[in-house]
TORKOL-4160 file (C-alpha; in steps of 0.2 Angstrom, whole numbers, padded with zeros to 4 digits, m for minus):
251
<pt num="1" X="m0064" Y="m0063" Z="m0012"/>
<pt num="2" X="m0079" Y="m0054" Z="m0024"/>
<pt num="3" X="m0083" Y="m0034" Z="m0019"/>
<pt num="4" X="m0097" Y="m0027" Z="m0029"/>
<pt num="5" X="m0095" Y="m0019" Z="m0044"/>
<pt num="6" X="m0102" Y="0001" Z="m0042"/>
<pt num="7" X="m0091" Y="0015" Z="m0050"/>
<pt num="8" X="m0087" Y="0025" Z="m0034"/>
<pt num="9" X="m0068" Y="0025" Z="m0039"/>
<pt num="10" X="m0072" Y="0030" Z="m0058"/>
<pt num="11" X="m0058" Y="0036" Z="m0068"/>
<pt num="12" X="m0048" Y="0040" Z="m0054"/>
<pt num="13" X="m0029" Y="0034" Z="m0055"/>
<pt num="14" X="m0025" Y="0022" Z="m0040"/>
<pt num="15" X="m0005" Y="0018" Z="m0038"/>
<pt num="16" X="m0003" Y="0002" Z="m0026"/>
<pt num="17" X="0013" Y="m0002" Z="m0020"/>
<pt num="18" X="0017" Y="m0021" Z="m0015"/>
<pt num="19" X="0001" Y="m0025" Z="m0026"/>
<pt num="20" X="0006" Y="m0043" Z="m0028"/>
<pt num="21" X="0007" Y="m0047" Z="m0008"/>
<pt num="22" X="m0010" Y="m0052" Z="0000"/>
<pt num="23" X="m0016" Y="m0033" Z="0007"/>
<pt num="24" X="m0011" Y="m0026" Z="m0013"/>
<pt num="25" X="m0020" Y="m0039" Z="m0024"/>
<pt num="26" X="m0035" Y="m0038" Z="m0014"/>
<pt num="27" X="m0037" Y="m0021" Z="m0016"/>
<pt num="28" X="m0033" Y="m0022" Z="m0033"/>
<pt num="29" X="m0048" Y="m0030" Z="m0036"/>
<pt num="30" X="m0058" Y="m0022" Z="m0026"/>
<pt num="31" X="m0054" Y="m0005" Z="m0033"/>
<pt num="32" X="m0054" Y="m0011" Z="m0051"/>
<pt num="33" X="m0070" Y="m0018" Z="m0049"/>
<pt num="34" X="m0075" Y="0001" Z="m0043"/>
<pt num="35" X="m0071" Y="0009" Z="m0060"/>
<pt num="36" X="m0053" Y="0015" Z="m0052"/>
<pt num="37" X="m0037" Y="0013" Z="m0065"/>
<pt num="38" X="m0022" Y="0004" Z="m0058"/>
<pt num="39" X="m0005" Y="0005" Z="m0058"/>
<pt num="40" X="0004" Y="m0008" Z="m0051"/>
<pt num="41" X="0020" Y="m0011" Z="m0045"/>
<pt num="42" X="0027" Y="m0026" Z="m0038"/>
<pt num="43" X="0044" Y="m0035" Z="m0035"/>
<pt num="44" X="0042" Y="m0051" Z="m0043"/>
<pt num="45" X="0038" Y="m0051" Z="m0061"/>
<pt num="46" X="0029" Y="m0067" Z="m0061"/>
<pt num="47" X="0016" Y="m0064" Z="m0051"/>
<pt num="48" X="0014" Y="m0048" Z="m0057"/>
<pt num="49" X="0012" Y="m0052" Z="m0073"/>
<pt num="50" X="0000" Y="m0064" Z="m0068"/>
<pt num="51" X="m0012" Y="m0054" Z="m0058"/>
<pt num="52" X="m0012" Y="m0040" Z="m0071"/>
<pt num="53" X="m0018" Y="m0056" Z="m0083"/>
<pt num="54" X="m0030" Y="m0060" Z="m0071"/>
<pt num="55" X="m0038" Y="m0040" Z="m0069"/>
<pt num="56" X="m0037" Y="m0039" Z="m0088"/>
<pt num="57" X="m0047" Y="m0054" Z="m0090"/>
<pt num="58" X="m0060" Y="m0048" Z="m0078"/>
<pt num="59" X="m0062" Y="m0031" Z="m0086"/>
<pt num="60" X="m0067" Y="m0039" Z="m0102"/>
<pt num="61" X="m0070" Y="m0028" Z="m0114"/>
<pt num="62" X="m0065" Y="m0011" Z="m0103"/>
<pt num="63" X="m0048" Y="m0018" Z="m0106"/>
<pt num="64" X="m0046" Y="m0008" Z="m0120"/>
<pt num="65" X="m0047" Y="0007" Z="m0110"/>
<pt num="66" X="m0042" Y="0004" Z="m0091"/>
<pt num="67" X="m0032" Y="m0012" Z="m0091"/>
<pt num="68" X="m0019" Y="m0010" Z="m0076"/>
<pt num="69" X="m0003" Y="m0005" Z="m0078"/>
<pt num="70" X="0013" Y="m0015" Z="m0069"/>
<pt num="71" X="0031" Y="m0013" Z="m0065"/>
<pt num="72" X="0041" Y="m0023" Z="m0058"/>
<pt num="73" X="0050" Y="m0015" Z="m0044"/>
<pt num="74" X="0065" Y="m0019" Z="m0033"/>
<pt num="75" X="0065" Y="m0005" Z="m0019"/>
<pt num="76" X="0079" Y="m0014" Z="m0010"/>
<pt num="77" X="0093" Y="m0006" Z="m0020"/>
<pt num="78" X="0082" Y="0009" Z="m0028"/>
<pt num="79" X="0094" Y="0024" Z="m0028"/>
<pt num="80" X="0084" Y="0042" Z="m0031"/>
<pt num="81" X="0085" Y="0040" Z="m0051"/>
<pt num="82" X="0076" Y="0025" Z="m0047"/>
<pt num="83" X="0061" Y="0035" Z="m0040"/>
<pt num="84" X="0063" Y="0048" Z="m0053"/>
<pt num="85" X="0060" Y="0036" Z="m0068"/>
<pt num="86" X="0045" Y="0028" Z="m0060"/>
<pt num="87" X="0037" Y="0046" Z="m0058"/>
<pt num="88" X="0041" Y="0053" Z="m0075"/>
<pt num="89" X="0031" Y="0039" Z="m0082"/>
<pt num="90" X="0015" Y="0041" Z="m0073"/>
<pt num="91" X="0016" Y="0059" Z="m0075"/>
<pt num="92" X="0019" Y="0059" Z="m0096"/>
<pt num="93" X="0006" Y="0043" Z="m0096"/>
<pt num="94" X="m0007" Y="0051" Z="m0082"/>
<pt num="95" X="m0003" Y="0068" Z="m0078"/>
<pt num="96" X="m0007" Y="0064" Z="m0060"/>
<pt num="97" X="m0012" Y="0051" Z="m0045"/>
<pt num="98" X="m0028" Y="0052" Z="m0036"/>
<pt num="99" X="m0026" Y="0038" Z="m0022"/>
<pt num="100" X="m0007" Y="0029" Z="m0017"/>
<pt num="101" X="m0007" Y="0013" Z="m0007"/>
<pt num="102" X="0007" Y="0007" Z="0001"/>
<pt num="103" X="0005" Y="m0010" Z="0004"/>
<pt num="104" X="0022" Y="m0016" Z="0003"/>
<pt num="105" X="0031" Y="m0026" Z="0017"/>
<pt num="106" X="0046" Y="m0036" Z="0022"/>
<pt num="107" X="0045" Y="m0046" Z="0039"/>
<pt num="108" X="0066" Y="m0047" Z="0041"/>
<pt num="109" X="0073" Y="m0057" Z="0053"/>
<pt num="110" X="0064" Y="m0064" Z="0069"/>
<pt num="111" X="0076" Y="m0061" Z="0084"/>
<pt num="112" X="0079" Y="m0049" Z="0099"/>
<pt num="113" X="0087" Y="m0033" Z="0094"/>
<pt num="114" X="0104" Y="m0035" Z="0104"/>
<pt num="115" X="0108" Y="m0049" Z="0091"/>
<pt num="116" X="0102" Y="m0044" Z="0075"/>
<pt num="117" X="0113" Y="m0043" Z="0058"/>
<pt num="118" X="0116" Y="m0025" Z="0055"/>
<pt num="119" X="0112" Y="m0027" Z="0037"/>
<pt num="120" X="0097" Y="m0036" Z="0038"/>
<pt num="121" X="0090" Y="m0022" Z="0052"/>
<pt num="122" X="0094" Y="m0011" Z="0038"/>
<pt num="123" X="0085" Y="m0018" Z="0024"/>
<pt num="124" X="0071" Y="m0019" Z="0033"/>
<pt num="125" X="0071" Y="m0003" Z="0038"/>
<pt num="126" X="0074" Y="0002" Z="0020"/>
<pt num="127" X="0059" Y="m0008" Z="0013"/>
<pt num="128" X="0045" Y="m0005" Z="0025"/>
<pt num="129" X="0050" Y="0014" Z="0029"/>
<pt num="130" X="0062" Y="0023" Z="0019"/>
<pt num="131" X="0055" Y="0015" Z="0002"/>
<pt num="132" X="0038" Y="0020" Z="0007"/>
<pt num="133" X="0042" Y="0037" Z="0011"/>
<pt num="134" X="0053" Y="0040" Z="m0004"/>
<pt num="135" X="0040" Y="0034" Z="m0017"/>
<pt num="136" X="0029" Y="0046" Z="m0009"/>
<pt num="137" X="0040" Y="0060" Z="m0008"/>
<pt num="138" X="0044" Y="0058" Z="m0026"/>
<pt num="139" X="0026" Y="0055" Z="m0033"/>
<pt num="140" X="0019" Y="0073" Z="m0022"/>
<pt num="141" X="0016" Y="0084" Z="m0035"/>
<pt num="142" X="0006" Y="0070" Z="m0045"/>
<pt num="143" X="m0004" Y="0067" Z="m0029"/>
<pt num="144" X="m0006" Y="0087" Z="m0028"/>
<pt num="145" X="m0013" Y="0091" Z="m0045"/>
<pt num="146" X="m0031" Y="0086" Z="m0039"/>
<pt num="147" X="m0031" Y="0095" Z="m0024"/>
<pt num="148" X="m0028" Y="0110" Z="m0036"/>
<pt num="149" X="m0044" Y="0110" Z="m0044"/>
<pt num="150" X="m0056" Y="0108" Z="m0028"/>
<pt num="151" X="m0056" Y="0104" Z="m0008"/>
<pt num="152" X="m0066" Y="0089" Z="m0013"/>
<pt num="153" X="m0055" Y="0081" Z="m0024"/>
<pt num="154" X="m0039" Y="0078" Z="m0013"/>
<pt num="155" X="m0027" Y="0064" Z="m0017"/>
<pt num="156" X="m0023" Y="0052" Z="m0004"/>
<pt num="157" X="m0010" Y="0043" Z="0002"/>
<pt num="158" X="m0015" Y="0027" Z="0012"/>
<pt num="159" X="m0002" Y="0017" Z="0020"/>
<pt num="160" X="m0006" Y="m0002" Z="0026"/>
<pt num="161" X="0003" Y="m0003" Z="0044"/>
<pt num="162" X="0006" Y="m0016" Z="0058"/>
<pt num="163" X="0005" Y="m0014" Z="0076"/>
<pt num="164" X="0018" Y="m0025" Z="0077"/>
<pt num="165" X="0024" Y="m0035" Z="0095"/>
<pt num="166" X="0033" Y="m0029" Z="0111"/>
<pt num="167" X="0048" Y="m0043" Z="0107"/>
<pt num="168" X="0058" Y="m0050" Z="0094"/>
<pt num="169" X="0048" Y="m0040" Z="0079"/>
<pt num="170" X="0066" Y="m0031" Z="0076"/>
<pt num="171" X="0068" Y="m0018" Z="0064"/>
<pt num="172" X="0050" Y="m0023" Z="0056"/>
<pt num="173" X="0043" Y="m0016" Z="0070"/>
<pt num="174" X="0052" Y="m0002" Z="0071"/>
<pt num="175" X="0048" Y="0004" Z="0056"/>
<pt num="176" X="0031" Y="0001" Z="0058"/>
<pt num="177" X="0032" Y="0012" Z="0075"/>
<pt num="178" X="0039" Y="0025" Z="0062"/>
<pt num="179" X="0025" Y="0025" Z="0048"/>
<pt num="180" X="0012" Y="0027" Z="0062"/>
<pt num="181" X="0020" Y="0043" Z="0067"/>
<pt num="182" X="0026" Y="0048" Z="0050"/>
<pt num="183" X="0005" Y="0047" Z="0045"/>
<pt num="184" X="0002" Y="0060" Z="0060"/>
<pt num="185" X="0017" Y="0071" Z="0056"/>
<pt num="186" X="0014" Y="0072" Z="0038"/>
<pt num="187" X="m0004" Y="0076" Z="0040"/>
<pt num="188" X="m0001" Y="0090" Z="0051"/>
<pt num="189" X="0011" Y="0096" Z="0039"/>
<pt num="190" X="m0002" Y="0098" Z="0024"/>
<pt num="191" X="m0019" Y="0100" Z="0019"/>
<pt num="192" X="m0017" Y="0097" Z="0001"/>
<pt num="193" X="m0016" Y="0077" Z="0000"/>
<pt num="194" X="m0022" Y="0066" Z="0013"/>
<pt num="195" X="m0014" Y="0055" Z="0023"/>
<pt num="196" X="m0021" Y="0041" Z="0032"/>
<pt num="197" X="m0017" Y="0022" Z="0039"/>
<pt num="198" X="m0024" Y="0007" Z="0040"/>
<pt num="199" X="m0019" Y="m0008" Z="0052"/>
<pt num="200" X="m0028" Y="m0022" Z="0047"/>
<pt num="201" X="m0024" Y="m0034" Z="0063"/>
<pt num="202" X="m0018" Y="m0052" Z="0061"/>
<pt num="203" X="m0023" Y="m0055" Z="0044"/>
<pt num="204" X="m0018" Y="m0071" Z="0034"/>
<pt num="205" X="m0004" Y="m0070" Z="0023"/>
<pt num="206" X="0012" Y="m0075" Z="0017"/>
<pt num="207" X="0021" Y="m0060" Z="0026"/>
<pt num="208" X="0010" Y="m0064" Z="0044"/>
<pt num="209" X="0016" Y="m0085" Z="0041"/>
<pt num="210" X="0031" Y="m0080" Z="0040"/>
<pt num="211" X="0034" Y="m0068" Z="0056"/>
<pt num="212" X="0022" Y="m0083" Z="0066"/>
<pt num="213" X="0025" Y="m0098" Z="0061"/>
<pt num="214" X="0016" Y="m0106" Z="0074"/>
<pt num="215" X="m0001" Y="m0095" Z="0074"/>
<pt num="216" X="m0016" Y="m0106" Z="0066"/>
<pt num="217" X="m0026" Y="m0100" Z="0051"/>
<pt num="218" X="m0042" Y="m0098" Z="0061"/>
<pt num="219" X="m0032" Y="m0085" Z="0073"/>
<pt num="220" X="m0032" Y="m0073" Z="0059"/>
<pt num="221" X="m0044" Y="m0063" Z="0048"/>
<pt num="222" X="m0047" Y="m0067" Z="0029"/>
<pt num="223" X="m0041" Y="m0051" Z="0021"/>
<pt num="224" X="m0059" Y="m0048" Z="0014"/>
<pt num="225" X="m0062" Y="m0042" Z="0033"/>
<pt num="226" X="m0051" Y="m0026" Z="0031"/>
<pt num="227" X="m0059" Y="m0023" Z="0013"/>
<pt num="228" X="m0075" Y="m0014" Z="0019"/>
<pt num="229" X="m0067" Y="m0002" Z="0031"/>
<pt num="230" X="m0050" Y="0002" Z="0018"/>
<pt num="231" X="m0064" Y="0006" Z="0002"/>
<pt num="232" X="m0073" Y="0018" Z="0017"/>
<pt num="233" X="m0057" Y="0028" Z="0020"/>
<pt num="234" X="m0053" Y="0031" Z="0003"/>
<pt num="235" X="m0069" Y="0036" Z="m0001"/>
<pt num="236" X="m0071" Y="0049" Z="0014"/>
<pt num="237" X="m0068" Y="0065" Z="0008"/>
<pt num="238" X="m0064" Y="0070" Z="0026"/>
<pt num="239" X="m0053" Y="0057" Z="0032"/>
<pt num="240" X="m0034" Y="0065" Z="0036"/>
<pt num="241" X="m0023" Y="0058" Z="0048"/>
<pt num="242" X="m0031" Y="0044" Z="0052"/>
<pt num="243" X="m0024" Y="0028" Z="0059"/>
<pt num="244" X="m0038" Y="0015" Z="0062"/>
<pt num="245" X="m0034" Y="0000" Z="0069"/>
<pt num="246" X="m0044" Y="m0017" Z="0067"/>
<pt num="247" X="m0044" Y="m0032" Z="0077"/>
<pt num="248" X="m0036" Y="m0034" Z="0095"/>
<pt num="249" X="m0021" Y="m0038" Z="0098"/>
<pt num="250" X="m0017" Y="m0057" Z="0099"/>
<pt num="251" X="m0002" Y="m0057" Z="0103"/>
């Protein structure tokens, strides 16, 4: 999974929420190879540190100037103050955010709605919908900073979404349906920050394996398949309010 090295995102400050997942990791390498300064959030500190080590090693001599910044975060129990702490740290060190990517996901229960465990249902809704909303809301003034310079420099929020399944998707599917609606609503409420979404379709990942244990790997796309579309969407200064869906439905 090697993306081309360019300067397309040189000088851009990029926050990736869910950096240790399959999609988050792929985006981290792709954007760093194109010049971005990365700020990475992840729940598992060992995986986050390993990812940072790999990214730093790839930078070589450049690591002195733009080594990735990492922060272990478990949003399942995050309070308003926790979001503010993250925001303050980024503001004090960087002053702005150019791109915020939400690649965090939690599969939740695989059961009919009528037999859902209420606590697990709430946790899945929180991690898949409320946490990305709360983080975006908290970081909003740092996203608006580039927009004050020129329309062409507007920051962007990119939500990775999932079209879900007609049955047994539980809170996960409902949360992603709400994410799709939120992208549209937020895009209609602002012109200062670009809001977009990308649904890569069935992609080989730990989350996909959890949700579809009987699915063969050959039925899923490699994560590299979605990178050209994701990077093009981030680079398109006119893209706003888009939700792009790749691959046909397979369920």
